[in-house]
FIGUVO-435227 format. One record per residue: x, y, z of N, C-alpha, C in turn. Coordinates in pm, whole numbers, padded with zeros to 5 digits, always signed. Example, Ala and Ser with C-alpha at 12.3 -4.5 7.8 and 13.67 -1.06 7.14 Angstrom:
! FIGUVO-435227
+01319-00569+00780+01230-00450+00780+01320-00330+00780;+01285-00225+00708+01367-00106+00714+01290+00003+00787;
***
This chain:
! FIGUVO-435227
+01118+14518+16043+01146+14427+15911+01034+14439+15834;+00978+14466+15749+00877+14389+15707+00815+14274+15630;+00682+14300+15717+00554+14162+15723+00533+14160+15609;+00521+14023+15581+00432+13949+15465+00306+13962+15422;+00272+13970+15280+00104+14005+15277+00013+13868+15241;-00114+13925+15314-00170+14021+15355-00170+14089+15497;-00152+14224+15525-00146+14258+15659-00268+14330+15719;-00271+14244+15818-00449+14292+15879-00378+14281+16055;-00286+14336+16127-00224+14317+16239-00161+14455+16297;-00231+14549+16328-00167+14703+16320-00093+14714+16390;-00083+14631+16544+00064+14653+16626+00210+14621+16605;+00144+14484+16485+00315+14445+16416+00358+14532+16367;+00277+14556+16246+00281+14683+16185+00374+14780+16199;+00319+14841+16287+00390+15020+16317+00482+14981+16429;+00474+14844+16487+00643+14793+16543+00711+14794+16459;+00741+14706+16362+00785+14679+16258+00838+14809+16176;+00755+14886+16189+00816+15001+16077+00879+15098+16192;+00863+15118+16323+00934+15172+16377+01081+15132+16452;+01107+14946+16376+01221+14870+16391+01363+14918+16281;+01231+14978+16226+01305+14996+16018+01360+15120+16062;+01324+15229+16121+01376+15382+16135+01482+15349+16247;+01447+15257+16322+01576+15240+16422+01663+15228+16365;+01685+15155+16257+01810+15132+16151+01852+15336+16093;+01702+15313+16027+01772+15448+15904+01808+15562+16017;+01801+15572+16111+01804+15686+16219+01958+15706+16219;+02039+15534+16216+02176+15572+16247+02272+15556+16161;+02183+15534+16023+02284+15546+15896+02206+15707+15779;+02137+15732+15778+02072+15861+15718+02107+15912+15556;+02164+15814+15563+02251+15813+15391+02085+15887+15286;+02014+15879+15344+01888+15891+15227+01850+16026+15312;+01932+16125+15350+01863+16223+15404+01828+16325+15272;+01907+16314+15180+01919+16400+15067+01804+16349+14937;+01775+16270+15015+01627+16154+14869+01525+16275+14815;+01466+16252+14981+01305+16319+14920+01274+16358+15066;+01160+16414+15077+01083+16462+15220+01080+16338+15294;+01046+16249+15311+01023+16152+15443+01137+16135+15531;+01237+16090+15479+01368+16122+15578+01452+16234+15688;+01363+16311+15561+01409+16437+15716+01273+16490+15768;+01156+16444+15718+01082+16455+15846+01057+16346+15954;+01102+16256+15916+01155+16116+15997+01243+16153+16132;+01307+16225+16071+01486+16247+16181+01424+16405+16236;+01353+16442+16226+01312+16612+16277+01177+16545+16337;+01089+16426+16310+01018+16400+16505+01098+16318+16557;+01237+16239+16569+01277+16215+16644+01345+16277+16735;+01362+16349+16682+01384+16442+16804+01312+16553+16879;+01160+16527+16852+01092+16580+17008+01042+16411+17079;+01140+16291+17008+01089+16220+17134+01175+16206+17233;+01152+16074+17342+01260+16084+17464+01384+15978+17381;+01472+16038+17384+01629+15959+17375+01591+15913+17222;+01527+16005+17108+01533+15944+16997+01440+15841+16944;+01328+15777+17049+01339+15634+17005+01203+15679+16911;+01250+15573+16845+01129+15544+16663+00950+15486+16726;+00996+15401+16874+00867+15332+16915+00788+15459+17005;+00843+15543+17001+00771+15670+17118+00710+15741+17004;+00710+15723+16827+00646+15821+16736+00490+15772+16735;+00400+15873+16750+00289+15858+16790+00197+15745+16590;+00090+15717+16596+00025+15636+16521+00018+15763+16344;-00015+15879+16460-00064+15984+16365+00096+16034+16261;+00197+16055+16360+00342+16035+16297+00371+15969+16180;+00334+15838+16227+00380+15739+16116+00262+15707+16005;+00117+15756+16006+00050+15756+15915+00102+15912+15806;+00166+15958+15866+00233+16125+15759+00287+16038+15680;+00425+16001+15768+00560+15945+15653+00485+15880+15589;+00371+15814+15588+00369+15697+15537+00267+15757+15383;+00182+15848+15421+00133+15957+15285+00236+16030+15198;+00321+16075+15281+00460+16161+15229+00522+16080+15100;+00515+15954+15129+00667+15853+15001+00500+15792+14901;+00600+15853+14777+00523+15808+14649+00613+15689+14591;+00679+15610+14633+00770+15500+14622+00843+15511+14515;+00898+15609+14491+01013+15624+14383+01133+15587+14358;+01156+15520+14508+01271+15426+14446+01395+15413+14516;+01415+15535+14494+01539+15627+14545+01652+15574+14660;+01583+15552+14754+01596+15499+14891+01635+15371+14867;+01578+15276+14775+01618+15076+14767+01733+15137+14671;+01735+15215+14619+01886+15231+14519+02028+15193+14630;+01998+15329+14764+02117+15355+14840+02141+15292+14945;+02021+15225+14982+02034+15210+15143+02139+15041+15130;+02230+15058+15265+02325+14967+15271+02262+14870+15387;+02155+14838+15403+02111+14775+15509+01989+14687+15419;+02060+14643+15298+01965+14541+15232+02066+14452+15179;+02005+14341+15142+02107+14188+15041+02147+14148+15158;+02223+14029+15082+02263+13905+15183+02383+13940+15290;+02460+14031+15226+02530+14066+15370+02524+14134+15498;+02378+14186+15450+02326+14272+15582+02252+14169+15660;+02285+14255+15804+02181+14165+15921+02069+14231+15882;+02043+14349+15835+01893+14386+15792+01840+14379+15671;+01727+14406+15699+01620+14384+15544+01554+14503+15556;+01598+14654+15546+01528+14759+15555+01449+14781+15425;+01334+14816+15417+01244+14860+15332+01104+14948+15352;+01155+15047+15368+01009+15155+15443+00929+15147+15353;+00936+15196+15204+00835+15175+15132+00735+15060+15130;+00753+14965+15112+00682+14844+15138+00648+14805+15284;+00718+14909+15439+00631+14901+15528+00495+14996+15545;+00542+15114+15437+00443+15201+15433+00326+15121+15328;+00312+15055+15243+00229+14972+15158+00173+14875+15310;+00261+14812+15404+00148+14718+15507+00111+14834+15592;+00096+14947+15622+00016+15058+15718-00044+15092+15628;-00092+15136+15520-00152+15184+15449-00267+15086+15404;-00250+14916+15435-00339+14851+15388-00406+14816+15519;-00367+14837+15626-00397+14832+15788-00524+14947+15812;-00466+15072+15766-00534+15144+15785-00675+15134+15663;-00629+15072+15605-00762+15075+15478-00845+14993+15520;-00773+14865+15606-00856+14747+15625-00951+14743+15805;-00889+14869+15857-00959+14880+15975-01004+15021+15969;-01072+15073+15821-01159+15223+15845-01080+15309+15883;-00971+15361+15869-00894+15478+15933-00928+15625+15850;-00962+15530+15678-00948+15652+15598-01080+15740+15575;-01069+15920+15581-01162+15953+15560-01233+15957+15425;-01387+16011+15414-01426+15967+15301-01345+16034+15154;-01326+16158+15197-01196+16194+15104-01132+16129+15053;-01007+16095+15178-00893+16005+15180-00952+15905+15056;-01040+15806+15078-01096+15689+14986-01131+15718+14854;-01201+15847+14848-01247+15895+14733-01028+15925+14647;-00991+15960+14702-00855+15998+14641-00780+15840+14591;-00771+15806+14696-00700+15688+14675-00760+15561+14581;-00885+15589+14580-00976+15548+14458-00956+15620+14348;-00954+15698+14266-00909+15750+14218-00762+15772+14119;-00669+15733+14241-00526+15773+14188-00504+15609+14142;-00593+15441+14166-00608+15372+14209-00646+15283+14136;-00767+15333+14043-00849+15248+14002-00834+15256+13830;-00719+15237+13747-00728+15328+13623-00759+15228+13505;-00810+15088+13544-00931+15021+13502-00999+15079+13440;-01068+15165+13559-01198+15204+13544-01214+15357+13500;-01099+15455+13576-01078+15615+13477-01023+15583+13406;-00900+15523+13361-00817+15499+13238-00900+15507+13075;-01015+15426+13063-01072+15403+12967-01164+15512+12965;-01219+15597+13048-01300+15713+13054-01199+15854+12992;-01116+15843+13022-00995+15949+13021-00944+15961+12867;-00940+15834+12850-00914+15773+12680-00980+15846+12582;-01153+15786+12612-01244+15847+12551-01272+16032+12488;-01236+16060+12636-01206+16215+12645-01148+16320+12670;-01028+16232+12600-00892+16288+12571-00859+16439+12576;-00931+16456+12479-00958+16623+12441-00970+16685+12557;-01097+16668+12631-01171+16774+12751-01049+16711+12847;-01014+16590+12872-00938+16589+12970-00806+16639+12989;-00739+16657+12878-00609+16751+12834-00634+16900+12876;-00744+16913+12846-00771+17067+12827-00786+17071+12977;-00860+16993+13092-00885+17025+13185-00752+17056+13295;-00638+16905+13202-00530+16870+13357-00385+16947+13292;-00358+16995+13180-00261+17039+13090-00174+17158+13161;-00301+17272+13211-00300+17396+13301-00245+17368+13437;-00151+17375+13513-00175+17393+13637-00213+17539+13665;-00297+17459+13820-00308+17621+13898-00410+17730+13821;-00504+17661+13753-00608+17682+13679-00753+17646+13767;-00890+17719+13729-00927+17736+13815-01028+17587+13803;-00969+17568+13688-01061+17401+13632-00983+17313+13691;-00837+17331+13703-00785+17235+13803-00805+17250+13947;-00850+17326+13998-00867+17342+14107-01020+17233+14176;-01119+17267+14028-01225+17201+14079-01170+17042+14054;-01108+17004+14013-01079+16876+13982-01053+16836+14126;-00908+16945+14140-00862+16898+14292-00976+16854+14411;-01069+16945+14435-01192+17006+14517-01217+16864+14479;-01235+16752+14366-01371+16665+14353-01256+16530+14385;-01142+16519+14302-01071+16390+14348-00985+16422+14413;-00904+16497+14488-00770+16512+14548-00627+16508+14451;-00688+16546+14354-00560+16524+14220-00466+16724+14257;-00369+16723+14264-00296+16832+14289-00321+16912+14192;-00399+17028+14213-00369+17105+14117-00257+17223+14039;-00134+17168+14085-00001+17232+14049+00078+17109+13969;+00057+16997+13975+00172+16911+13964+00127+16924+13806;+00225+16884+13687+00243+16862+13523+00189+16751+13554;+00072+16711+13438+00029+16569+13408+00050+16545+13299;+00105+16405+13275+00084+16390+13140+00004+16405+13066;+00010+16417+12908-00102+16385+12825-00152+16251+12784;-00332+16252+12797-00350+16106+12784-00383+16089+12590;-00405+16035+12602-00326+15924+12436-00470+15979+12363;-00552+16028+12293-00694+15964+12197-00696+15854+12150;-00581+15742+12119-00547+15647+12110-00503+15580+12191;-00571+15438+12261-00509+15363+12319-00397+15271+12244;-00306+15250+12335-00210+15122+12249-00265+15016+12191;-00355+14949+12282-00438+14838+12239-00522+14866+12067;-00586+14993+12045-00640+15030+11970-00505+15013+11855;-00416+15099+11906-00311+15088+11796-00254+14962+11750;-00202+14869+11834-00128+14732+11799-00213+14656+11731;-00359+14663+11753-00447+14554+11721-00423+14622+11551;-00374+14725+11476-00381+14744+11374-00276+14755+11284;-00197+14691+11366-00033+14710+11281-00037+14549+11243;+00030+14506+11160+00039+14415+11072+00173+14301+11144;+00099+14234+11141+00247+14143+11236+00324+14006+11143;+00417+13969+11167+00468+13880+11089+00396+13719+11167;+00415+13663+11067+00336+13544+11048+00427+13434+11178;+00337+13391+11266+00400+13270+11369+00496+13200+11348;+00640+13239+11376+00717+13093+11333+00746+13044+11452;+00840+12935+11434+00914+12809+11545+00903+12884+11702;+00991+13045+11618+01025+13139+11761+00903+13148+11810;+00942+13167+11998+00853+13164+12104+00790+13354+12017;+00592+13346+12056+00590+13491+12038+00606+13482+12174;+00553+13702+12141+00618+13752+12277+00470+13828+12324;+00451+13817+12422+00336+13836+12463+00350+13952+12510;+00219+14103+12484+00282+14220+12547+00214+14260+12614;+00202+14323+12743+00136+14322+12872+00186+14501+12867;+00068+14580+12794+00116+14725+12792+00130+14861+12928;+00055+14795+13011+00046+14848+13175-00016+14985+13119;-00058+15016+13239-00141+15180+13231-00079+15343+13144;+00053+15305+13155+00109+15438+13158+00182+15425+12958;+00132+15268+12952+00158+15282+12782+00038+15267+12706;-00069+15222+12801-00203+15224+12730-00304+15321+12710;-00307+15421+12798-00358+15552+12797-00261+15647+12748;-00105+15715+12745-00012+15776+12741+00034+15764+12608;+00066+15859+12555+00135+15903+12430+00276+15798+12482;+00325+15696+12435+00422+15638+12425+00498+15582+12275;+00581+15652+12258+00631+15619+12091+00726+15560+12142;+00805+15519+12221+00891+15448+12248+00859+15275+12248;+00713+15273+12341+00695+15136+12341+00636+15047+12149;+00539+15215+12111+00488+15139+11996+00637+15119+11859;+00804+15194+11919+00875+15180+11817+00967+15013+11879;+00908+14980+11998+00964+14814+12008+00887+14714+11946;+00763+14747+11924+00642+14662+11846+00696+14632+11708;+00703+14797+11667+00773+14767+11508+00893+14702+11498;+00996+14749+11552+01149+14682+11530+01149+14512+11588;+01052+14482+11674+01028+14324+11677+01000+14297+11550;+00876+14354+11477+00763+14317+11404+00904+14321+11261;+01021+14423+11260+01057+14416+11166+01151+14288+11132;+01192+14198+11304+01253+14131+11301+01232+13943+11293;+01091+13996+11250+01031+13845+11239+00966+13803+11378;+00997+13845+11465+00935+13850+11628+00769+13884+11611;+00680+13771+11632+00539+13774+11636+00494+13815+11801;+00402+13948+11779+00363+13970+11931+00194+13975+11898;+00170+13927+12025+00031+13948+12076-00002+13985+12190;-00120+14087+12197-00164+14164+12326-00197+14071+12417;-00131+14066+12580-00155+13950+12667-00278+14020+12718;-00248+14146+12735-00379+14199+12854-00356+14388+12837;-00507+14449+12858-00490+14609+12872-00547+14635+13027;-00490+14492+13066-00530+14545+13250-00406+14601+13303;-00472+14689+13421-00390+14730+13505-00266+14612+13564;-00162+14670+13607-00100+14567+13723-00110+14551+13830;-00183+14673+13903-00257+14681+14055-00131+14748+14131;-00036+14808+14116+00042+14879+14202+00032+14944+14290;-00113+15049+14190-00143+15126+14312-00228+15131+14384;-00302+15037+14363-00397+14931+14448-00346+14879+14604;-00210+14798+14547-00165+14793+14707-00122+14885+14778;-00046+14969+14694-00012+15106+14753-00076+15202+14826;-00206+15149+14788-00359+15243+14827-00400+15189+14972;-00317+15079+14981-00393+14966+15062-00544+14892+15060;-00573+14890+14933-00656+14781+14879-00652+14689+14844;-00588+14606+14960-00546+14526+14929-00637+14360+14898;-00775+14362+14904-00875+14265+14845-00906+14296+14690;-00888+14448+14708-00908+14455+14567-00794+14433+14415;-00676+14384+14524-00553+14391+14447-00549+14236+14425;-00614+14135+14529-00615+13999+14513-00670+13950+14443;-00845+14011+14392-00881+13969+14307-00851+13985+14157;-00777+14144+14121-00672+14146+14037-00556+14016+13968;-00510+13956+14104-00409+13887+14072-00418+13732+13994;-00600+13755+14072-00646+13627+14021-00685+13624+13830;-00710+13777+13852-00791+13780+13699-00629+13767+13606;-00535+13850+13627-00417+13821+13612-00357+13690+13555;-00362+13634+13697-00314+13502+13646-00359+13403+13571;-00516+13466+13549-00566+13321+13480-00570+13370+13301;-00575+13530+13296-00514+13607+13173-00400+13545+13088;-00325+13582+13198-00160+13542+13137-00110+13365+13131;-00210+13356+13201-00151+13192+13240-00217+13107+13073;-00348+13205+12998-00413+13126+12900-00289+13102+12748;-00172+13197+12766-00116+13146+12698-00047+13015+12655;-00049+13039+12553+00008+12856+12525+00160+12847+12477;+00197+13007+12444+00319+12996+12401+00429+12998+12518;+00555+12993+12530+00672+12979+12657+00684+13074+12600;+00693+13197+12540+00788+13286+12547+00756+13382+12644;+00839+13505+12604+00814+13590+12725+00730+13687+12740;+00657+13720+12852+00582+13833+12868+00632+13991+12854;+00638+14045+12742+00673+14172+12788+00600+14259+12856;+00652+14327+12986+00610+14386+13074+00650+14573+12991;+00592+14641+12924+00615+14783+12882+00659+14839+12990;+00644+14847+13159+00693+14952+13212+00755+14920+13330;+00905+14953+13323+01019+14887+13443+00938+14841+13541;+00856+14970+13673+00812+14963+13761+00676+14901+13724;+00632+14849+13678+00498+14778+13683+00571+14618+13682;+00725+14566+13635+00761+14473+13608+00830+14390+13713;+00863+14512+13794+00945+14534+13888+00818+14465+13991;+00683+14501+14036+00612+14542+14103+00528+14352+14065;+00508+14284+13949+00458+14236+13948+00587+14067+13986;+00689+14055+13994+00794+14002+14010+00777+13959+14181;+00758+14095+14254+00724+14086+14382+00617+14033+14460;+00522+14076+14364+00363+14074+14461+00272+13991+14362;+00279+13904+14274+00185+13862+14178+00213+13671+14284;+00309+13682+14321+00314+13489+14423+00274+13543+14500;+00309+13599+14628+00279+13653+14748+00148+13670+14764;+00078+13709+14648-00107+13762+14639-00192+13648+14582;-00092+13573+14533-00181+13447+14456-00240+13345+14494;-00366+13286+14527-00428+13209+14559-00354+13108+14549;-00359+12974+14679-00244+12853+14668-00284+12772+14531;-00431+12716+14508-00404+12658+14382-00367+12706+14258;-00380+12834+14245-00286+12960+14134-00174+12971+14146;-00104+12930+14243+00067+12952+14268+00107+12903+14134;+00152+12769+14126+00222+12712+14027+00260+12821+13878;+00119+12828+13865+00078+12915+13757+00126+13038+13777;+00148+13135+13877+00171+13247+13904+00320+13237+13886;+00394+13153+13955+00531+13121+13917+00523+13101+13749;+00503+13055+13708+00512+12977+13582+00533+13135+13498;+00452+13221+13516+00411+13365+13450+00554+13414+13487;+00580+13442+13624+00683+13553+13666+00812+13492+13601;+00802+13401+13604+00934+13362+13504+00973+13367+13364;+00834+13390+13306+00846+13471+13212+00835+13596+13141;+00836+13684+13281+00838+13817+13238+00982+13888+13243;+00910+13989+13132+01063+14011+13094+01020+14195+13062;+01152+14267+13047+01132+14415+13000+01166+14381+12865;+01058+14550+12776+01123+14535+12645+01309+14542+12651;+01369+14579+12715+01501+14576+12669+01546+14423+12733;+01491+14366+12786+01564+14215+12777+01493+14178+12655;+01360+14227+12602+01310+14097+12513+01412+14162+12370;+01457+14301+12348+01530+14295+12270+01692+14284+12220;+01725+14285+12367+01870+14260+12402+01858+14048+12332;+01773+13996+12329+01715+13850+12296+01724+13807+12168;+01656+13956+12132+01649+13951+11959+01728+13969+11882;+01816+14045+11923+01942+14140+11834+02055+14130+11904;+02186+14178+11819+02337+14158+11886+02338+14289+11975;+02228+14317+12091+02273+14414+12135+02411+14470+12209;+02472+14315+12224+02608+14353+12327+02708+14446+12252;+02684+14404+12134+02850+14487+12046+02824+14670+12026;+02895+14763+11984+02935+14875+12015+02880+14886+11922;+02805+15001+11959+02702+15117+11784+02730+15262+11834;+02680+15324+11714+02661+15466+11760+02530+15548+11806;+02535+15615+11810+02401+15697+11870+02391+15781+11782;+02308+15765+11669+02252+15886+11581+02376+15893+11496;+02360+15998+11352+02408+16004+11256+02473+16122+11270;+02428+16197+11392+02503+16346+11384+02662+16313+11395;+02750+16437+11331+02887+16429+11342+02919+16510+11451;+02860+16600+11523+02876+16653+11619+02871+16587+11722;+02985+16592+11831+02983+16501+11971+02888+16565+12058;+02852+16435+12138+02692+16425+12181+02728+16321+12343;+02688+16391+12394+02705+16361+12501+02561+16263+12625;+02555+16199+12722+02434+16098+12735+02445+16056+12872;+02352+16094+12969+02340+16048+13085+02266+15954+13135;+02320+15793+13170+02190+15735+13173+02167+15695+13343;+02052+15749+13390+02025+15715+13496+01903+15589+13518;+01974+15461+13577+01915+15331+13616+01824+15342+13698;+01688+15289+13668+01616+15276+13778+01639+15209+13865;+01572+15228+13987+01575+15100+14098+01533+14969+14072;+01461+14930+13979+01428+14789+13973+01491+14808+13821;+01643+14811+13714+01667+14809+13675+01750+14695+13668;+01778+14574+13556+01817+14431+13573+02023+14490+13549;+02076+14460+13664+02225+14535+13594+02224+14477+13419;+02163+14369+13406+02215+14319+13275+02138+14437+13101;+02062+14543+13193+02020+14628+13103+02094+14725+13109;+02174+14756+13200+02244+14891+13215+02366+14833+13129;+02427+14697+13151+02526+14658+13034+02474+14674+12882;+02376+14620+12848+02319+14677+12762+02323+14786+12680;+02222+14887+12773+02256+14995+12700+02389+15034+12698;+02497+15026+12828+02618+15144+12741+02698+15068+12647;+02682+14912+12653+02765+14882+12507+02630+14940+12394;+02546+14967+12373+02459+14998+12274+02512+15188+12203;+02574+15231+12297+02573+15375+12299+02790+15377+12281;+02825+15278+12336+02999+15284+12301+03029+15348+12188;+03085+15448+12178+03137+15455+12048+03213+15638+12095;+03337+15691+11971+03364+15766+11983+03290+15885+11977;+03221+15892+11931+03129+16039+11900+02978+16042+12007;+02980+15951+12118+02911+15980+12220+02979+15959+12325;+02955+16016+12451+03030+15995+12590+02918+15986+12670;+02913+15863+12757+02822+15845+12866+02885+15844+12982;+02773+15872+13073+02773+15885+13252+02651+15841+13278;+02703+15730+13407+02598+15657+13472+02595+15755+13572;+02468+15767+13621+02489+15831+13802+02390+15783+13830;+02431+15646+13937+02332+15557+13960+02241+15560+14050;+02227+15674+14176+02131+15734+14252+02047+15814+14205;+01957+15812+14080+01914+15932+14056+01789+15905+13959;+01797+15762+13954+01688+15696+13827+01545+15619+13887;+01516+15734+14024+01362+15673+14081+01257+15723+13964;+01139+15667+14042+01055+15636+13967+00914+15708+14074;+00825+15773+13984+00723+15864+14090+00609+15769+14039;+00518+15752+14146+00405+15685+14076+00261+15755+14069;+00167+15710+14083+00012+15812+14081+00049+15886+14276;+00090+15882+14350+00104+15909+14463+00172+16054+14481;+00239+16059+14364+00323+16185+14387+00212+16289+14333;+00110+16228+14244-00035+16329+14212-00082+16395+14282;-00093+16339+14481-00226+16352+14547-00182+16486+14632;-00257+16545+14616-00286+16686+14675-00216+16678+14809;-00102+16770+14819-00039+16732+14949+00142+16704+14939;+00120+16658+14856+00277+16596+14791+00330+16668+14661;+00240+16754+14609+00349+16815+14490+00434+16885+14564;+00464+16926+14602+00599+17043+14664+00718+16912+14709;+00672+16792+14772+00772+16684+14811+00824+16615+14688;+00717+16607+14611+00784+16542+14453+00843+16670+14385;+00798+16786+14385+00898+16912+14322+00994+16912+14361;+01029+16896+14533+01159+16890+14602+01241+16757+14598;+01186+16647+14537+01261+16565+14481+01301+16528+14385;+01231+16598+14286+01295+16670+14149+01425+16756+14165;+01416+16798+14235+01533+16909+14247+01624+16863+14310;+01666+16767+14363+01724+16667+14447+01819+16593+14331;+01713+16513+14236+01767+16480+14183+01841+16550+14091;+01786+16638+14017+01890+16779+13915+02030+16812+13982;+02006+16818+14126+02121+16864+14164+02240+16756+14166;+02202+16621+14166+02293+16555+14140+02353+16489+13978;+02284+16559+13905+02343+16554+13756+02477+16622+13694;+02577+16627+13622+02663+16725+13626+02640+16817+13554;+02698+16938+13580+02671+17091+13484+02709+17041+13353;+02618+17068+13248+02595+17041+13113+02726+17114+13036;+02794+17033+12957+02894+17161+12882+02890+17145+12739;+02758+17098+12702+02747+17081+12561+02593+17079+12591;+02542+17141+12437+02430+17146+12382+02385+17018+12288;+02325+16926+12252+02158+16909+12371+02221+16830+12421;+02191+16808+12530+02236+16692+12625+02143+16608+12609;+02142+16458+12647+02035+16370+12640+02059+16268+12749;+01947+16252+12811+01912+16156+12965+01817+16077+12941;+01918+15961+12944+01843+15856+12918+01736+15798+13082;+01594+15771+13111+01582+15724+13188+01453+15687+13208;+01385+15619+13254+01239+15543+13282+01161+15646+13332;+01020+15606+13301+00924+15656+13408+00910+15776+13346;+00738+15775+13322+00641+15867+13213+00656+16023+13336;+00646+15999+13467+00586+16119+13544+00677+16151+13540;+00814+16098+13644+00915+16188+13677+00993+16187+13565;+01032+16124+13460+01078+16193+13353+01045+16333+13293;+00909+16344+13297+00853+16450+13272+00884+16567+13351;+00887+16552+13477+00898+16652+13539+01084+16674+13559;+01157+16596+13531+01286+16587+13515+01309+16695+13403;+01276+16658+13280+01270+16770+13192+01231+16943+13191;+01151+16910+13283+01089+17048+13289+01149+17143+13324;+01282+17044+13488+01331+17104+13575+01482+17184+13534;+01530+17061+13447+01621+17098+13352+01671+17130+13203;+01556+17121+13146+01523+17161+13009+01643+17059+12897;+01655+16966+12970+01737+16832+12883+01657+16727+12802;+01701+16715+12697+01595+16575+12626+01579+16441+12669;+01451+16445+12755+01493+16276+12900+01414+16176+12745;+01503+16076+12729+01482+15995+12663+01413+15831+12700;+01336+15758+12671+01359+15637+12735+01470+15514+12717;+01544+15443+12801+01622+15373+12757+01642+15281+12659;+01504+15282+12655+01497+15139+12511+01529+15228+12387;+01507+15331+12382+01521+15440+12236+01658+15415+12221;+01736+15413+12269+01905+15406+12278+01916+15275+12213;+01878+15146+12275+01884+15042+12187+01841+15058+12078;+01739+15100+12018+01673+15057+11882+01710+15197+11799;+01810+15288+11865+01824+15398+11786+01983+15334+11697;+02045+15244+11830+02192+15232+11771+02172+15086+11710;+02053+15037+11749+02029+14914+11635+02019+14950+11514;+01910+15101+11438+01880+15129+11341+02032+15183+11265;+02096+15261+11326+02238+15306+11301+02361+15187+11226;+02295+15028+11324+02388+14954+11297+02334+14900+11133;+02200+14869+11121+02173+14889+10973+02196+14950+10916;
***
């Protein structure tokens, strides 16, 4: 069972991890999802009676390092929820273990540098954006000399495909957009998140344009990172400082309207971790903030009649769409997407356990092969295409790019389905 934040007691964390593995070893439904579970089960074959409590701390550390929090296991795990006597969540337990290793000084200098580079987005993001041309030149071609030099300094893999940095930050673009005059309707506070702020994201800009065209006034809440990667890196003290800043920044909004978090994984992270890590005196404000957090799909469905059937696109040819709900996707969002594309000209197929996300840990040297194998496993769960072009709707910048590279499909953000359907209706 996972422990409460923050974690400082190493023995309880390692025992908790062994307890979770004891349940997983009896189930093994996650065997085909990623490299973590096969490595766990292989390690169990080498200990007496396959007892997870006999695994060494180093073996546990390896399991933790190879998890990049894609969320696939949480989608499939039967040992979760009110109907289960267990509450297994290995990725969260791995976060606990990373915190213990960080607080107890177990990481090498190289590991600490890599952890910092992959989690200090408020510092690395603005620098990368200002030097976008140079950074993209360095990073866009895998396995080159310049990429290997970057790997030597930062620990970011030289072979993984990196999304392009945008030369114009989302917040800069946002401030230049004409907004409708504030009305009686609650304004939408926009929390861009790192993946939108520093990378090209046409879907996010389209959401803002659509809301503005419908008279919804939007304000930029903050450009800060949500801190998910800080927590995953074990930098719990830095994350708790971030929570204090975010609580004060988001709590300044006088409006009671929604706070639209543009990235689904960041939204799930804030809903889960903002309150537990908040100072006691700020907790009431944090609870109010969490109640206001919304995804773009939730905001759009509140602003439009997204529950009616619409067609996707204006082409006369029959199209197919695969919808890969993310591990943090609310059921109402899935329903909205299915309703939005229900028509005679478009067929939809939902693949329930192939919508996992990949955080920055998939970029770390040593995890690139595991990330590639995970994407190949995801691609194998998709049906064989019978027509072209085939559109795949799923969220997640890095994993979507890797999946498109693997399958050749046109991978789009699910929110674009709602926007396309809305424009067709008009």
